[in-house]
N, C-alpha and C positions, 0 to 999 in steps of 0.2 A: 286345639287352634292355636294355643301357646304354643307347644312342640314343633307346629311348622313354622311357627314366627323366628322361635329360636335357632333352628334350622337353618331360616333366610337370613338372620344374621350373622350366623356363624359364618357360611358361604360368599358372604360379602352381597347380600342381594338388595339390601334395604339402602335407599338413602336419607338421610338426616338434615339435609341443607349443606351449606359452606362450613359454617359453623357447629353443627353437629347440635343445630338447635331448631331446625325445620319441623315441620311436618315428616314425618315421616311416608316416602315412597319408593314403590318397587321397582328397582332398575330394570331395564330389558337391554340384553345382550344380542350383541350382533348376530350372535350363531342362534338365536331363540327369531329371531326377524322371519317371517312370514316371506319366502319367494316373491317379487315382484314389490314390494312394499322399498323406497327408497328410506335412506337415514340421514338424517343432519350431521353436519360438518363445520368447521372452521369457517371455511370457506361460504357456506351457506349463510353464514351472519352477518359476513359485508358483502355492500352493494359494491363489489370490484371496479367495476369500470365507471358508476358514478363519483367515489368518492376519490378513486385515483385522475381523472379526468380535473377534476376542481381542482386537486393537489397540481397539476401540471401546469394549469391555468394560472394557481398563483404564482406558479415561478417563471411561465413562460410565455403568460395574456395571453393571447388568443391562438397563439402557435399551435396547432397541431402536429404532436412529433412522432406519436406511438400508438395503434388501436387499443391495444391491452395491457395498460399498465398494470402495475401492482400498484396500492394504498400503503401508504408509509403505515399507517395503524396496523396491518394487517403482518407486517413483515417484523413490525417492534414487536407484536405480542410472540411473534416464533424466537426472534429473539432474548423474550424474557423466558421465554419457555425451558427452551436449547442451550443454554447458554449464560458463563456467567460474566457479572460485572466489567471484568477486564480481558473478555473474549476478545479471539483475532476470528473476525467474521472474513469469510472465503466465498466469493459470488463469481462462480464460473462465467454465468451469461449474467452479465451486469447490465445490459439496455441502456436504460435510462437512470441508471445508479439510484434506484429506490431504495436498496439496500443499504449504501452509502449513507443517503439522508434517514433510514430511519436511526443507523446508529447512533450517528449525529444529534440526531431528533433526543432521545432515549438518555444517550449520556446528558444532555442539558437536563432531563427531567429528574434523572435521578442519580447524579453526579457520576458515572461509571465511568471508566479509562480504557472502554472499546475500541478496537483499531477495524478497520477494513480493508480488505483485499478485492477490487475489482478485476474483472479478468472479461475484456472484449474484442474482440474483430474488428477490424478497422474496417466494418461492412459499410458499403457508400449508400448513401442516402439516394433516393429516387429525383432526377433531375426536374421533375415535376411537383414534387413534394416541396411544402409550403420550410419544413425545417430546411430542405437544399434551398430555396431563394432566399431565405434568411442569411443564408454562408455556413449552416452548418454540413460539411460535407460527406462528413459519417457517423455512426451511431454514437462513435466513443465521442466526439467533438461534442454532442450532445451531455451525456453524460457527466464530462466533464464540466460543462457550461452549467449543469443542476449542481452538481457539487459546491460550487463556489458561490451562487444562486442563493441555494437553500442553506448553506453554513452561514451567509451574512442574515440571512432572513431567520435564522431561529435564536444567532445574537441580539439582533433586535427585538423579536419577539420578548424575549426572557431578560432584556435591558437589568431590568429591577432584582434579578436573582443576585443572591449573593455567590462569589465564585466563579458568576457567568464569564468574565473576561478570560477564564484560563482554560474554556470549551477550545479544544483542538480543531479546529475545521481544517486544516492544511491538509494537501494532500502532492505526492509526487507521482509522476508519469514515466514509468518506465518503459521501454520499446524491446522489440526482441530485435536483433541485429545481428549482422555477422561479427565475427571475432574481430578483436584490435588490432589481432598481430598479423603482420603478411601471410601470404601462402607462402609454403616452401616449394620447391619445384624440384630443386637440383639438389643431389650430392654431393659432398665438398669437392669430390672428383671432377663432376662435371659443371663446377661454374668457373667461367671463361674470364680471361682477364679484363675485357671489356663491360662487364657487369658486376663487376668487387664491388661499386659505389653503390649500385643497388640494394647489397648486403650489409652497412651500416648501421641502418637503422633499422629494426623491424617490427617496428608499428606503425600502421596506415595512416599515412600523411591527412585524410580529414577526420582525422579525431581530435577531439576537444580535450584540455584535462578532466572535464566531468564524466567524461566517457571511460576516462583510462580509470579513475578514482573509481567508479560502480564496478569495475573489470576488479578491482583491490579487493574490494568490499565485497564480494562474491566469492573471490579467493582463498581469504580468509577467513569467512563465516563472521563478518559483522554486521549486525543491526542495518537496514539499508534506512530506515527512518530513523537514522540518529538525527540531530542538529550538525549543521556544514557551513563554518566560516571561511573567508578567504583573508588571507592578509598576505601584506608584503615585507620580506625580509631580507635585508642586503641586496634590494633591486629585484630579488626571486617571487612569482608568486606562488603564495604555499596555500594549499585548502587542508584546512584541519577538522576531523570528526569529534565530535563530542569531546572540546577542551581538548585535550590532550591525549585521548584514545588512538588517533592515529593521524599522522603527517604526511602530506603528500607532496611533492615536488615533480613536475615534469616538462620546468623550461629547460634548458640547454644552458653552456658554458656552468656547470656546476664548479664552482672552487673551495677549497678548504675553509676560506673565509669564513663561506657562509656553512659552511656542512657544520662549524664549531658555535656560528649563532644559532645554530636550527636545535643542535644536541642539548646547549644550555636549557632549551622548554622542557626537555626530559618526556619527549612523547613515548608511548608506551610500544607503540611501531612507528615505522618511517618507512616511505619508498620513494625512489627516484626510477626515470626513465634510464633504459641502460646505458645508450648510448648517449645521455645529455652530459655527460661530465667532460671536464676543461680537456683532461689528459687522463690517461691510462694510470698513474701514480696516484693522482685524485681518486680515484675509483677504490683503486687498491687500500687506500688511507683511509677511504672514512670509516671502516671498520675499529681500527686502533682510535679513531678519535672519537667513534659513541662509545668504546670500552675505557677512555679514561673520563670522558665526560657524565655520560648517562649510560652506566654498563646494562642497565637493565631492558634498554630499546632493540625492542628486534628488527633487523634494517632488512629489506626485500627492493630487488629490481626489477621492471618489468619491460 
């Protein structure tokens, strides 16, 4: 009998409890379970619909938005098991944004610095649904509103906790769109004189400075979550990313006086609109200006 017991221990078939202090129990592995007998999993221990529906009710009141939402507790447990406290959590099927809710909740509990990336198609809500009647036209809109409300709720519930004011509950919404650059249909020798003015600016007319900035961030491989501030320098709007990591000005009529003032800020990178300079001479001279004032700055035009 003692020989069999030692063999079971050697094969890791005896369970002594979480701290190895409990009463020994025989482990049963899935391969040993007879056909037809079901086993329990993590999902069996969580009353999914009940818990999740209660959580959604706390966020949206009596508004019924999803038939099968997942509970925050379940997702939090998965995050604890599967990642570090500074992990980036990616959910390709965001739905009601339970994963984002769980990340913020878990960070509030253990002081973690986890980040989330939620991906959701702009799937339309049924026109007869309560969500649609409440003003939510797409599932993505519901998810965004849940993140806003859940973040405020988590901070309110943990108001007395030290450092809760540092909890990051912010997020950015980025959408896939067509290129900021105009389509080029003609080779140079095929461009007609009457169309020359159409070739001056290579950027689509309906694009905002923020659209162009994120274009540049992607090109340069800069973190899209970095803080962005806006300042006015010599009458021009300048967007600064992470203080001086990048400075972008997409205004027109850029002159040397403005360039010198911007160079004095010593940004690591600077970007201008290719057609934004007041003259060709200014466009040519900006490199020399930065070499004199801020030689380590990397220059780019869009």
